[in-house]
N, CA and C atoms as a LAMMPS dump frame, in Angstrom:
ITEM: TIMESTEP
0
ITEM: NUMBER OF ATOMS
234
ITEM: BOX BOUNDS ff ff ff
-5.0000000000000000e+02 5.0000000000000000e+02
-5.0000000000000000e+02 5.0000000000000000e+02
-5.0000000000000000e+02 5.0000000000000000e+02
ITEM: ATOMS id mol type element x y z
1 1 1 N -89.865 -462.041 6.879
2 1 2 C -90.074 -461.096 8.124
3 1 3 C -88.859 -460.289 8.272
4 2 1 N -89.175 -458.973 8.627
5 2 2 C -88.212 -457.948 8.913
6 2 3 C -88.108 -457.62 10.384
7 3 1 N -86.897 -457.142 10.863
8 3 2 C -86.8 -456.981 12.298
9 3 3 C -85.481 -456.576 12.72
10 4 1 N -85.342 -456.105 13.873
11 4 2 C -84.068 -455.639 14.498
12 4 3 C -83.933 -456.308 15.846
13 5 1 N -82.902 -456.831 16.157
14 5 2 C -82.56 -457.239 17.485
15 5 3 C -81.231 -456.666 18.249
16 6 1 N -81.326 -456.621 19.47
17 6 2 C -80.212 -455.962 20.236
18 6 3 C -79.446 -457.123 20.837
19 7 1 N -78.075 -457.171 20.651
20 7 2 C -77.22 -458.249 21.256
21 7 3 C -76.197 -457.462 22.211
22 8 1 N -76.027 -458.045 23.445
23 8 2 C -75.038 -457.634 24.196
24 8 3 C -74.493 -458.742 25.109
25 9 1 N -73.212 -458.719 25.685
26 9 2 C -72.799 -459.824 26.492
27 9 3 C -71.248 -459.657 26.91
28 10 1 N -70.747 -460.549 27.592
29 10 2 C -69.251 -460.598 27.866
30 10 3 C -68.442 -461.041 26.65
31 11 1 N -67.206 -460.537 26.463
32 11 2 C -66.391 -460.847 25.416
33 11 3 C -65.042 -461.429 26.128
34 12 1 N -64.433 -462.422 25.616
35 12 2 C -63.204 -462.95 26.044
36 12 3 C -62.526 -463.696 24.99
37 13 1 N -61.148 -463.303 24.794
38 13 2 C -60.163 -463.881 23.953
39 13 3 C -58.899 -464.161 24.589
40 14 1 N -58.488 -465.502 24.391
41 14 2 C -57.315 -465.862 25.138
42 14 3 C -56.283 -466.364 24.079
43 15 1 N -55.067 -465.902 24.376
44 15 2 C -53.939 -466.267 23.314
45 15 3 C -52.622 -466.492 24.215
46 16 1 N -51.601 -466.887 23.627
47 16 2 C -50.333 -467.244 24.313
48 16 3 C -49.825 -465.973 25.149
49 17 1 N -50.295 -464.803 24.79
50 17 2 C -49.621 -463.434 25.536
51 17 3 C -50.518 -463.128 26.61
52 18 1 N -51.721 -463.776 26.764
53 18 2 C -52.523 -463.138 27.862
54 18 3 C -54.084 -463.361 27.461
55 19 1 N -54.894 -462.443 28.229
56 19 2 C -56.372 -462.442 27.916
57 19 3 C -56.881 -461.143 27.748
58 20 1 N -57.759 -460.882 26.697
59 20 2 C -58.55 -459.723 26.477
60 20 3 C -59.892 -460.016 26.948
61 21 1 N -60.421 -459.094 27.925
62 21 2 C -61.797 -459.299 28.467
63 21 3 C -62.445 -457.904 28.326
64 22 1 N -63.719 -458.043 28.212
65 22 2 C -64.664 -456.808 28.035
66 22 3 C -66.026 -457.198 27.746
67 23 1 N -66.709 -456.341 26.961
68 23 2 C -68.016 -456.555 26.542
69 23 3 C -68.324 -456.293 25.128
70 24 1 N -69.288 -456.807 24.604
71 24 2 C -69.732 -456.459 23.173
72 24 3 C -71.21 -455.913 23.249
73 25 1 N -71.519 -455.154 22.246
74 25 2 C -73.002 -454.843 22.038
75 25 3 C -73.231 -454.562 20.448
76 26 1 N -74.443 -454.728 20.024
77 26 2 C -74.601 -454.525 18.631
78 26 3 C -75.998 -454.779 18.315
79 27 1 N -76.231 -454.805 17.049
80 27 2 C -77.658 -455.201 16.524
81 27 3 C -77.713 -456.145 15.359
82 28 1 N -78.758 -456.802 15.204
83 28 2 C -78.977 -457.656 14.029
84 28 3 C -80.165 -457.076 13.314
85 29 1 N -79.97 -456.674 12.038
86 29 2 C -81.156 -456.2 11.393
87 29 3 C -81.352 -456.946 10.019
88 30 1 N -82.453 -457.216 9.67
89 30 2 C -82.823 -457.783 8.545
90 30 3 C -82.364 -457.285 7.337
91 31 1 N -81.616 -457.89 6.351
92 31 2 C -81.102 -457.175 5.248
93 31 3 C -79.626 -456.666 5.623
94 32 1 N -79.214 -456.49 6.885
95 32 2 C -77.961 -455.917 7.103
96 32 3 C -77.122 -457.04 7.699
97 33 1 N -77.73 -457.775 8.676
98 33 2 C -76.956 -458.768 9.421
99 33 3 C -76.44 -458.191 10.621
100 34 1 N -75.534 -458.924 11.313
101 34 2 C -75.02 -458.313 12.587
102 34 3 C -73.956 -457.149 12.409
103 35 1 N -74.071 -456.223 13.479
104 35 2 C -73.109 -455.159 13.55
105 35 3 C -72.737 -455.113 14.998
106 36 1 N -71.543 -455.624 15.345
107 36 2 C -71.123 -455.863 16.666
108 36 3 C -69.941 -454.911 17.08
109 37 1 N -69.789 -454.33 18.273
110 37 2 C -68.619 -453.592 18.62
111 37 3 C -68.18 -454.215 19.966
112 38 1 N -66.878 -454.329 20.02
113 38 2 C -66.14 -454.932 21.307
114 38 3 C -65.251 -453.962 21.837
115 39 1 N -65.274 -453.777 23.124
116 39 2 C -64.177 -452.856 23.86
117 39 3 C -63.575 -453.925 24.908
118 40 1 N -62.372 -454.233 24.834
119 40 2 C -61.69 -455.158 25.819
120 40 3 C -60.367 -454.555 26.325
121 41 1 N -60.025 -454.944 27.565
122 41 2 C -58.857 -454.563 28.137
123 41 3 C -58.025 -455.876 28.12
124 42 1 N -56.556 -455.776 28.303
125 42 2 C -55.626 -456.812 28.38
126 42 3 C -55.313 -457.129 29.711
127 43 1 N -55.332 -458.493 30.103
128 43 2 C -54.831 -458.983 31.275
129 43 3 C -53.625 -459.779 30.937
130 44 1 N -52.788 -459.898 31.912
131 44 2 C -51.33 -460.559 31.653
132 44 3 C -50.502 -459.684 30.794
133 45 1 N -49.768 -460.338 29.959
134 45 2 C -48.913 -459.596 28.885
135 45 3 C -49.647 -458.416 28.244
136 46 1 N -48.997 -457.371 27.925
137 46 2 C -49.551 -456.243 27.373
138 46 3 C -50.544 -455.464 28.289
139 47 1 N -50.539 -455.772 29.572
140 47 2 C -51.414 -454.921 30.447
141 47 3 C -51.333 -453.414 30.231
142 48 1 N -52.468 -452.845 30.223
143 48 2 C -52.434 -451.306 30.148
144 48 3 C -52.95 -450.941 28.729
145 49 1 N -53.17 -451.885 27.86
146 49 2 C -53.511 -451.792 26.557
147 49 3 C -55.078 -452.282 26.454
148 50 1 N -55.925 -451.555 25.435
149 50 2 C -57.217 -451.84 25.261
150 50 3 C -57.402 -452.095 23.821
151 51 1 N -58.461 -452.806 23.453
152 51 2 C -58.778 -453.258 22.064
153 51 3 C -60.216 -452.834 21.613
154 52 1 N -60.254 -452.406 20.641
155 52 2 C -61.6 -451.892 20.06
156 52 3 C -61.674 -452.808 18.683
157 53 1 N -63.004 -453.399 18.502
158 53 2 C -63.167 -454.143 17.248
159 53 3 C -64.703 -453.939 16.791
160 54 1 N -64.872 -453.672 15.538
161 54 2 C -66.263 -453.526 14.871
162 54 3 C -66.278 -454.831 14.008
163 55 1 N -67.316 -455.527 14.043
164 55 2 C -67.588 -456.773 13.365
165 55 3 C -68.932 -456.662 12.529
166 56 1 N -68.832 -456.811 11.183
167 56 2 C -70.036 -456.902 10.328
168 56 3 C -70.023 -458.045 9.474
169 57 1 N -71.236 -458.354 9.058
170 57 2 C -71.362 -459.524 8.134
171 57 3 C -70.788 -459.055 6.803
172 58 1 N -70.027 -459.765 6.248
173 58 2 C -69.395 -459.387 4.839
174 58 3 C -70.546 -459.421 3.891
175 59 1 N -70.327 -458.392 3.011
176 59 2 C -71.478 -458.066 1.974
177 59 3 C -71.304 -459.109 0.765
178 60 1 N -70.144 -459.588 0.526
179 60 2 C -69.936 -460.69 -0.421
180 60 3 C -69.168 -461.756 0.026
181 61 1 N -69.462 -463.021 -0.435
182 61 2 C -68.684 -464.193 0.018
183 61 3 C -68.929 -464.662 1.359
184 62 1 N -69.79 -464.276 2.049
185 62 2 C -69.993 -464.614 3.434
186 62 3 C -68.954 -464.414 4.377
187 63 1 N -68.99 -464.809 5.537
188 63 2 C -68.016 -464.537 6.57
189 63 3 C -68.186 -463.254 7.119
190 64 1 N -67.032 -462.616 7.725
191 64 2 C -67.098 -461.401 8.549
192 64 3 C -66.056 -460.414 8.024
193 65 1 N -66.421 -459.007 8.199
194 65 2 C -65.56 -458.067 7.965
195 65 3 C -65.291 -457.25 9.213
196 66 1 N -64.013 -457.363 9.647
197 66 2 C -63.758 -456.617 10.896
198 66 3 C -62.711 -455.459 10.763
199 67 1 N -62.749 -454.567 11.771
200 67 2 C -61.791 -453.586 11.851
201 67 3 C -61.523 -453.364 13.286
202 68 1 N -60.211 -453.194 13.844
203 68 2 C -59.787 -453.239 14.991
204 68 3 C -58.523 -452.287 15.284
205 69 1 N -58.467 -451.987 16.553
206 69 2 C -57.404 -451.116 16.991
207 69 3 C -56.903 -451.593 18.451
208 70 1 N -55.639 -451.581 18.637
209 70 2 C -55.177 -451.783 19.802
210 70 3 C -54.408 -450.506 20.373
211 71 1 N -54.765 -449.94 21.477
212 71 2 C -54.347 -448.568 21.868
213 71 3 C -53.992 -448.444 23.373
214 72 1 N -53.114 -447.714 23.727
215 72 2 C -52.716 -447.537 25.305
216 72 3 C -53.973 -446.804 26.01
217 73 1 N -54.176 -447.466 27.323
218 73 2 C -55.172 -446.814 28.117
219 73 3 C -56.297 -447.63 28.338
220 74 1 N -57.54 -446.976 28.696
221 74 2 C -58.674 -447.72 29.041
222 74 3 C -59.667 -447.283 27.863
223 75 1 N -60.66 -448.172 27.867
224 75 2 C -61.8 -448.102 26.875
225 75 3 C -62.657 -446.803 27.544
226 76 1 N -63.503 -446.115 26.738
227 76 2 C -64.231 -445.034 27.18
228 76 3 C -65.206 -445.314 28.148
229 77 1 N -65.6 -444.524 29.06
230 77 2 C -66.696 -444.759 30.246
231 77 3 C -67.848 -444.945 29.453
232 78 1 N -68.813 -445.895 29.934
233 78 2 C -70.064 -445.883 29.471
234 78 3 C -70.992 -444.709 30.006
C-alpha cells in the first residue's frame, strides 16, 4: 500500500541548560519515510535563541539523519 500522511504537534526538549519549546510538522510518504521540521524557542538559559531541525529517515543503516541550526531571534511567522 502506498500513501502519504501529515504529522503536526508540539515539540519539547529539556536539558540541563533549559527547555526548547515549539512545534513540528512533516509528512510520512511510502518509500520515503518521515520528513519532519521543528521550530523551537529557548526558555531559561540561552533565552532569545531559536532552533531549527530537519529530521529524515536515514537511507542506509536505519535510524535518523538530522540537520539543525541554533540562531539568535525568533522563528519565522507562520
